N, C-alpha and C positions, 0 to 999 in steps of 0.2 A: 140564446143569451143576448142581452143588450150589450152593445159595444160603446165604449167611451173613447174620445180621441186618444189613440196610441195605447190604449190599455183595456183589458176586459174587465167587466164588472164581476168577473169570476173571483177577483180578489176578495170581494165582500163575502162571497159564499165560502171561500177557503178559510176565512177568519171566524166562522161560526164555532160556538163552544163545543159542538159535537166532535170536533177534531181532537180535543184534549180529553174526551171521555173514552168510552169503550170502542169507538170507531166501528160499530157494527159487529163487534165480536170481542173475544177475549184479548186483553193486552198482551204484547210480547214481553215476557219477563227477561231480566238480565241473565246471561249465561255464566257469568263469573262473579264471585264475591270479592269485595275489596277489603284488604286487611286494615285494621285500625279500630279505635274505640268508637262507641256510639256518640252521637252529637250530644254535648252537654246542655244543660239548661241555659247557661250563659250564651253558648253558640246559637241556640234556637231563638233566644231573645234578640241577639244581634241581627239574625236573619229576618225576624219579624219587623224590626225597626227599619232595616234596609229596604224591605219590600214596600214600605210606606213612604220613606223619605228619599230614596235614591232614584235618579233618573236611569232608565234602562232603554233608551230610545233605540239603539241598534238591534237588540234582541226582540223588542216589541214590534219590529217590522216583519217578523216571520209570519207569512201568510199562506205558505204552501207546504203541504206534507205529502210526500210520496214514499212508497216502500218498494224496494226492488232487491236485486242481488248483485254482488260484486265478486270477482275472483282476483287473486294476487297476480300481478304481472309476472309471467314466466312460470306460473304454477296453477293450472286450472283445477287441480285436485283440491285446492283450498278455496272454499266458497263461503260467503257470509251473507246473511240477511242484513239489509242496510235501510235505516229509517232516516229520511232526509227532511229536515226542517229548513225551508228556504226563504230567502229575502229576494224578491224580484226587484232589483235596483232600477232597471229600465227594460225596454222591450228586447234588448239584446244580451242582457247580463243578469245572472242570478248567482247568489252565493249561499251555500247550504252547510248546516251543521249536521253531521251524521252520527246517529245513535244506534246502539245495539238493539234497542227495543223502543217501546213507546209508553212505559209506565214511569212513575216518579223515580225509580231506581235505575233507569236506563243509563248505560255507559256512553260517554262521548268518545267515539272511536275514530273520528276523522272529519274531513271537510271535502266539499266538492264545489268547483266553479263550473257554471253552465253558461255557455255562450251560443249565440245564433250562428247559422252558417255564414252570415255576412262577416262576423268577426273572425270566425275560424279561417276564412279565406285570407285574412290579413296576417296570419301567423307564418313565420319562417318555417321552412321544411324541417329543420332540426327540432323545432318545438312541437310539431304536430304528432310526433310519436308518443307524447305523453297523454294524448286525448283519445277518447272513445266516442263512438256514435251512439245515439239513443233509438235509432229506428227499429231495431229488432225488439228492444225492451217494450216499446209501445205496441208494435204489431203482434207480438207473441202473447200479450196480456200479462206478462210477468211484472210489469211496472203498474202499480195501482195507487190510487189516491184514497186511502181509507176514510170513510165517513161521507164522501161526496156522492150525491146522486149520480147514477150512471151517465145521464145526459151531460151534466157539468164535467164529470171526469173525462168524457169523450172529447169535449172541447179543449180541455187542458192538454190531453194527449195530442190533439191536432197541432198544438203549439210546440210541445216538447219533441215531437218526432224528428224535427229538422235540426235539433240542437246537438251540441257536443259537450262532453264533460271531462274535467281533469280532477281526479280523485286521489287523495292521500289518506291512508289509514295510519293512525299513530298507536293503536291499541289492538294487538293480535288476540282477540277474544276467542277465536276459533281454536287456538292451541291451549286455551285455558289460562292464559296470563292473567293474574290478579291485579297487575299494574301495567301501565303502558311501557313496555320494555323494548329495547332494540331500536334499530333505525326505522324511520317512517317508511311505509310501503306504498308503492304506486299500484293502484287498483284498476281493473279493466271491467268492461261489461260484455255480456254474451252477444253473439252475433248470429247464431242459428240454432235450430232445434237439436236436442241431444247433448247440449253442453252443460246446462244447469242441472244439478242433481234433482231428480223428481221429488225425492222425499222432502227437500227444502221447500219447494213450491207447495206441496201437499200440506205440510205442517203449517205454513203461513196462511194458506187459504182456509184451512180448518179453523184456525184461531179467529180469523176475521170474518168468517162466514161468507166468503166470496168464491168465485170460480174463475180461475185463469182462463180456462177453455171458453167460458162465456164472454169474458172480456175480449179475448182474441176474436171471436166471432163478431162481437159488437163493433170492433174497430176495423173490420175488413174493408170498409168504405174509405178509410183514411189513406190517401196516396202514399206510396213508399218512395221516399226521396233517394236520390243517388248519393251515396256516401262520398264525401270529398276526399281527394288523394291525401294520404298521410295519416288519416285517422285509423284506429284499430291496427296499428303498424305490426303488432304481434302476429297477425295473420299472414304477413308477407316476408317474415324474416325473424331474427332473434328478438326476443321481447326486452323492452326497457325495464329496468328496475333501479331503485335508489340504493346507494351504498354509502357507508361512512368512509370519509377520507381524512387522514391526519395531516394537518398543515402547521407550519411554524406561524405563530401569531405575528401579524404585522402591527407593530407598535405605532401609536400616534406620535407626531413630531412636536407635540406641545410640551415636552418635558415629562410626560407620564413615565413611570418606572416600567 
């Protein structure tokens, strides 16, 4: 791949239309239905007008699509397939929208922030427990970039292997919720063989026409980084998870009721 100052030309490859099509296999459909009426003619007309007339600069910056698996912090029995659509803000920071699938009916189920090792080192110790490493996801082949040629995907994985993610899911589709219910959930990534459910990987691979085992073999030449202290904290003690806390509202001092 050709390199530009501070950035890969990989961005141009990632923006190709193939990513929004079949991605080399069958699209992942939504796992839950949403209650509510079908979109009306008026709603569709408003959407069509908005598509043409409104500026969508933030979402138009999405140039990276990767698919992997998350589990709920504190409960590895609950595992979900996660489709990340990411904006690479600079060489050290990316922000991702996470969907349950990759077709037009996919559910927006969460977000993930991805930072470089350099930025992770700046985090205070108490913050690090919310972050997970990506080295196993890359080396195991379970993280894929659907639609990308293997050589381009390999270079992308070289970049991602040293990064760290902070992931929050707002919709628990794995339990069949038809709406985003309950408190947001802190998610984690797998760190060794035998953790992710084989059937999840097999089903994903079948739909996309890829082989996780072949991806793993292809990435054997990528050096495995040392995970920085504090990441994947669930491996060394109690797991962190978010909870709802009731507070008395602090009122403004400007005469508000």
